[in-house]
C-alpha positions in Angstrom: 0.0 0.0 0.0 1.4 3.4 -1.0 2.4 5.8 1.8 0.2 8.9 2.2 2.4 11.7 0.8 2.6 14.8 -1.3 6.2 14.4 -2.4 5.6 12.2 -5.4 7.1 9.2 -3.6 7.6 6.4 -6.1 6.5 3.2 -4.3 9.0 1.2 -6.4 11.9 3.4 -5.4 14.7 2.3 -3.0 13.5 4.9 -0.4 10.0 3.5 -0.6 11.3 0.0 0.1 13.3 1.3 3.1 10.2 3.0 4.4 8.1 -0.2 4.0 10.6 -2.2 5.9 10.7 0.5 8.6 6.9 0.6 8.9 6.8 -2.9 10.2 9.3 -2.1 12.9 7.6 1.1 13.8 4.2 -0.6 14.2 5.9 -3.1 16.5 7.3 -0.2 18.6 3.9 1.6 18.5 2.1 -1.4 19.9 4.7 -2.0 22.6 5.3 1.5 23.7 2.4 3.6 22.5 -1.1 3.7 23.9 -2.6 0.4 24.9 -6.3 1.3 25.0 -9.0 2.6 22.6 -7.0 1.8 19.5 -10.1 0.3 17.9 -12.6 3.0 19.0 -13.9 5.3 16.3 -12.8 8.9 16.8 -13.0 12.2 15.0 -9.4 12.8 14.0 -7.7 15.1 11.5 -5.5 13.6 8.8 -3.3 15.5 6.3 -4.6 15.9 2.8 -1.3 17.0 1.3 -2.7 20.4 0.2 -0.2 23.1 1.2 -2.3 26.3 0.7 -5.0 27.7 2.9 -6.8 25.6 5.5 -7.3 22.5 3.3 -4.0 20.9 4.4 -6.0 18.5 6.7 -9.5 17.1 7.0 -11.4 15.7 9.9 -12.8 12.2 9.5 -14.1 9.4 11.7 -11.6 6.5 12.0 -10.0 4.2 14.5 -6.5 5.0 15.6 -5.4 1.7 14.3 -6.5 2.8 10.9 -4.4 5.9 10.8 -1.5 5.8 8.4 1.5 8.0 9.1 2.4 9.9 5.9 5.2 12.1 4.6 4.3 15.7 3.7 6.2 18.8 2.8 5.6 22.4 1.8 7.5 24.1 -1.0 9.7 26.9 0.5 9.8 29.3 -2.4 13.4 29.8 -1.2 16.1 29.2 -3.8 19.0 30.8 -1.9 20.4 30.5 1.6 18.9 33.2 3.8 21.6 33.5 6.6 25.0 32.3 7.8 28.3 32.0 6.0 26.7 30.7 2.8 24.1 33.4 2.5 23.1 34.1 -1.1 24.3 30.7 -2.4 21.9 28.1 -3.7 20.1 26.0 -1.1 21.2 22.3 -0.8 19.0 19.5 -1.9 21.5 17.0 -0.6 23.6 17.0 2.6 27.0 18.7 2.2 29.8 16.6 3.6 31.1 19.4 5.8 27.7 19.6 7.6 26.7 16.0 7.5 27.3 15.3 11.2 25.7 18.6 12.3 22.5 17.9 10.3 22.4 14.3 11.2 22.5 15.2 14.9 19.8 17.8 14.5 17.4 15.5 12.6 18.0 12.7 15.1 17.2 14.9 18.1 14.0 16.1 16.5 12.9 12.6 15.7 13.8 11.3 19.1 11.6 13.8 21.0 8.5 12.7 18.9 8.7 9.1 20.0 9.6 10.1 23.5 6.5 12.3 23.9 4.3 9.2 23.1 6.2 6.9 25.5 6.1 9.3 28.4 2.3 9.9 28.2 1.1 6.5 27.1 -0.6 5.8 30.5 -2.9 8.7 30.2 -5.5 6.6 28.4 -6.3 5.0 31.8 -7.5 8.3 33.3 -9.0 10.3 30.4 -11.3 13.0 31.9 -13.7 13.3 28.9 -14.5 12.0 25.4 -13.1 15.2 23.9 -9.9 14.7 25.8 -9.6 11.2 24.5 -9.8 12.4 20.9 -7.3 15.2 21.7 -4.9 12.7 23.3 -4.9 10.4 20.2 -4.5 13.4 17.9 -1.4 14.2 19.9 -0.1 10.6 19.8 -0.7 10.2 16.1 0.8 13.5 15.0 3.8 13.0 17.2 4.3 9.7 15.4 3.8 11.5 12.0 6.6 13.9 12.9 8.8 10.9 13.6 8.0 9.6 10.1 8.8 13.1 8.7 12.3 12.9 10.2 12.8 9.2 9.4 12.2 9.9 5.8 15.0 12.5 5.8 17.3 10.0 7.6 16.6 7.2 5.1 16.6 9.4 2.0 19.7 11.6 2.7 22.0 10.0 5.3 22.8 6.5 3.9 23.8 3.8 6.3 24.1 6.3 9.1 20.5 7.3 8.6 19.3 3.7 8.6 21.1 3.0 11.9 19.8 6.2 13.5 16.3 5.4 12.4 16.6 2.0 14.1 18.0 3.7 17.3 14.8 5.8 17.5 12.9 2.5 18.2 15.5 1.3 20.7 15.8 4.2 23.1 13.0 4.4 25.7 11.8 7.4 27.8 13.0 7.1 31.3 15.1 3.9 30.7 18.2 3.8 32.9 20.4 2.1 30.3 19.1 3.6 27.0 17.1 6.8 27.7 15.9 9.4 25.3 18.4 12.0 24.2 17.0 15.0 26.1 16.4 14.9 29.8 12.9 16.4 29.8 11.7 13.6 27.6 12.7 11.0 30.2 10.2 12.4 32.8 6.8 10.8 32.7 3.7 12.9 32.1 1.5 10.3 33.8 -1.2 12.6 35.1 -3.3 15.0 33.1 -2.1 18.2 34.8 1.4 17.3 33.8 0.2 16.5 30.3 -1.5 19.9 29.9 1.6 21.6 31.3 3.7 19.6 28.8 1.5 20.6 25.8 1.4 24.3 27.0 5.2 24.5 27.5 7.1 21.7 25.7 5.0 21.7 22.5 5.5 25.4 22.4 9.3 24.8 22.5 8.7 22.4 19.7 7.1 25.2 17.7 10.2 27.4 18.2 12.6 24.6 17.3 10.7 23.5 14.2 10.1 27.1 13.1 13.9 27.8 13.4 14.7 25.5 10.6 11.9 26.4 8.1 14.5 28.6 6.4 17.2 25.9 6.5 19.8 25.8 3.8 19.1 22.1 3.5 15.9 22.4 1.5 14.3 19.0 2.3 14.4 19.8 6.1 12.9 23.3 5.5 10.1 21.8 3.4 9.4 19.1 5.9 9.3 21.4 8.9 7.0 23.9 7.2 4.3 21.2 7.0 5.0 20.3 10.7 4.2 23.9 11.6 0.7 23.3 10.4 0.2 20.7 13.1 2.0 22.1 16.1 -0.5 24.9 17.1 -3.2 22.4 17.9 -1.0 20.5 20.3 -0.2 23.7 22.1 -3.9 24.5 22.3 -4.6 21.2 24.1 -2.4 22.5 26.9 -3.7 26.1 26.9 -7.4 25.1 26.9 -6.8 22.1 29.2 -5.1 24.4 31.9 -7.9 26.9 31.5 -10.5 24.2 32.2 -8.6 23.1 35.3 -8.3 26.7 36.4 -12.0 27.4 35.9 -12.9 24.3 38.0 -10.5 25.3 40.7 -11.8 28.9 40.8 -15.3 27.7 41.2 -14.4 25.4 44.1 -12.2 28.1 45.7 -15.1 30.6 45.6 -17.7 28.1 46.7 -15.9 26.8 49.7 -13.8 29.8 50.6 -10.5 27.9 50.7 -7.6 27.2 48.3 -7.2 23.7 49.8 -9.6 22.3 47.2 -8.5 18.7 47.0 -11.3 17.5 49.3 -13.8 19.3 46.9 -12.5 17.5 43.8 -10.4 20.3 42.4 -6.6 21.0 42.1 -5.6 23.8 44.4 -4.1 26.9 42.8 -0.8 26.6 44.9 -0.4 23.1 43.6 -0.9 24.3 40.0 1.9 26.7 40.6 4.2 24.0 42.0 3.6 22.0 38.8 4.7 25.1 36.8 7.8 25.2 39.0 8.5 21.5 38.4 8.1 21.6 34.6 9.3 25.0 33.5 13.0 24.4 34.3 13.0 21.1 32.4 11.5 22.9 29.5 14.0 25.8 29.6 16.7 23.2 29.4 15.4 22.1 26.0 16.7 25.3 24.4 20.3 24.4 25.2 23.2 26.3 26.7 23.1 30.1 26.8 26.4 30.5 24.9 26.4 27.6 22.6 29.1 26.7 20.0 26.7 24.1 18.5 24.0 26.7 18.1 26.5 29.1 16.5 27.5 26.3 14.1 23.9 25.8 13.2 23.4 29.5 12.5 26.8 29.8 10.7 25.9 26.9 8.4 22.5 28.4 7.5 20.5 25.6 9.3 18.8 27.2 12.3 17.8 30.8 13.1 15.5 32.4 15.8 12.3 34.0 14.8 12.6 37.7 13.8 16.4 37.5 13.9 17.9 40.4 12.0 20.9 38.9 10.1 22.3 42.3 9.0 22.7 43.7 12.6 25.8 43.2 14.7 24.0 42.9 18.1 24.9 41.5 21.5 22.9 39.6 24.1 23.3 39.7 27.8 23.6 36.1 29.2 24.5 34.3 32.4 28.1 33.0 32.6 29.3 30.5 35.2 32.2 31.6 37.3 33.0 29.0 39.9 29.9 28.5 41.9 28.4 31.8 40.8 26.9 33.7 37.9 28.0 36.9 36.2 26.3 38.7 33.3 28.3 38.9 30.1 27.6 40.2 26.6 28.1 37.9 23.6 27.4 38.1 19.9 23.7 37.4 19.1 24.9 34.6 16.8 26.3 32.8 19.8 23.2 33.3 21.9 20.5 32.1 19.6 19.4 29.5 22.3 19.0 32.4 24.8 17.1 34.5 22.3 14.6 31.7 21.6 14.2 30.8 25.2 13.4 34.5 26.1 11.0 34.8 23.3 9.3 31.6 24.6 9.2 33.0 28.2 7.6 36.3 27.0 5.0 34.3 25.1 4.2 32.1 28.1 4.0 35.1 30.3 1.3 36.7 28.2 -0.9 33.7 28.6 -0.3 33.6 32.4 -1.1 37.3 32.7 -4.4 36.5 31.0 -5.2 33.9 33.6 -4.2 36.2 36.4 -6.6 38.9 35.1 -9.3 36.2 35.3 -8.3 35.5 38.9 -8.4 39.2 39.8 -11.8 39.6 38.1 -13.4 37.0 40.3 -11.8 38.3 43.5 -9.1 35.7 44.1 -5.8 37.1 45.4 -3.6 34.2 44.2 -1.5 34.8 41.1 0.3 32.3 38.9 3.8 33.0 37.6 6.5 31.5 35.4 9.7 30.8 37.5 12.8 32.6 36.5 15.0 31.0 33.8 17.8 30.4 36.5 15.5 28.3 38.7 16.0 24.6 39.0 18.2 24.2 35.9 20.0 21.0 35.1 21.7 22.4 32.0 23.5 25.6 31.1 25.4 28.0 33.3 22.9 27.8 36.2 22.9 24.0 36.4 22.9 22.8 39.9 23.1 26.3 41.4 20.5 27.2 44.1 18.3 30.0 42.7 14.8 30.7 43.9 11.8 31.2 41.6 12.6 34.9 41.2 16.2 34.2 40.1 17.9 35.1 43.4 20.6 33.0 45.0 19.3 30.9 47.9 21.3 31.0 51.1 21.2 28.7 54.0 19.4 25.3 53.7 19.1 25.6 49.9 17.9 22.0 49.4 15.0 22.4 51.8 14.0 25.8 50.4 14.2 24.5 46.9 11.9 21.6 47.7 9.3 24.0 49.0 8.7 25.3 45.5 7.9 21.8 44.1 4.9 19.5 44.6 5.3 17.1 47.5 4.8 13.4 47.2 1.4 13.8 49.0 0.3 16.6 46.6 1.3 14.5 43.6 -0.7 11.5 45.0 -3.7 13.8 45.6 -3.5 15.0 42.0 -3.4 11.4 40.7 -6.3 10.4 43.0 -8.5 12.9 41.2 -7.7 11.4 37.8 -10.6 9.1 37.1 -11.7 7.8 33.7 -14.9 9.6 32.5 -16.2 8.9 29.0 -19.9 9.4 29.5 -21.3 11.8 26.9 -21.6 15.3 28.1 -19.6 14.7 31.3 -16.1 15.3 32.5 -14.1 14.2 35.6 -14.6 16.3 38.8 -11.3 18.1 38.7 -11.8 19.7 35.2 -14.5 21.8 33.6 -16.2 20.2 30.6 -14.7 21.3 27.3 -15.0 20.4 23.6 -12.3 19.2 21.3 -9.8 22.0 21.9 -9.1 24.0 18.8 -10.6 21.3 16.5 -13.2 21.9 13.9 
């Protein structure tokens, strides 16, 4: 059976034969490490049509998840010349230049790895789905993360020879959270095994995915640029699952807080506002780490090669960026060329975007007379990567003195609070109903 695609894939070609062989292995991985329930339940899901203009790129249809076929889609870039870096103005590459082979291979592998990891770390959520709409949203998330894997696997098999075949195989061997063969990026080894974590993940991590994917849509390697431009059609819906999910949680918690006059709402079937904040404190540093080091030689190499560039980056300006630099057990501010600080630029764009959403939620809290305010912790807090890794900073970015370990732990959910959150997560699939801890919603962002 031909693969769904809009790239004129010849099913008799060598790459089609490689993809067919890989499909068998991928399905084996999917059934072992993907969702275990509801695979034969009819759902309303969107599938790509291959159209690349307007809103017709996807269509909603009723099908069972087991009937979904992962396809390979791309968008023409209308870009004939390299837009930035040392090769600016030269013709874009349709094949991988030998001098950038390793750099591009690492980048494509990392992008592919996170897609499979996102499925593995959230596979248990099918056991505690809070509503029918959330079930469809979850499977849309699973299936499109898998499709993004296929997008990268096609690049690996088509452009990287034996190395690409080996790396595609490795995608199916690594396992989120495994002690011996974990996923490549630390955040993707943390389970999102409750729905509050899942909504946080979609709100935060999928937004990072948008930044990282968008950063290569002008890539000098044209096949990667074309592939990621289609992926950009799919990313916003995943983010909306997080935004709308958290808003539904917040609405339910606000109602319980006002009704019972307390922010200790667990006993009333709602997640307390302070616990929501602690979940932000837990997840945000892990997500910040996904942008990489502040002053990164690899990020500079990607920019110099014409592979990766932040949104709204002005290539003709010689600008500098203030970053944190590690000196012993402390931090000092230094200025570096913007071309060396692209990770920092993207992370700060991300933080500003998140802050606008949080500010909107705080306006809602103020409007109903609740004094509590949510916030995004400082980019220094809780970091495991970069100049602040392992250093004791509080949620405002100030150094913690005294018993730093105890003070740091106060910002994070306790074992009891985590257990209380999980205890609220009960399966609810009756039409027109949702679990007690979340307001009823429709299929977020879906038509």
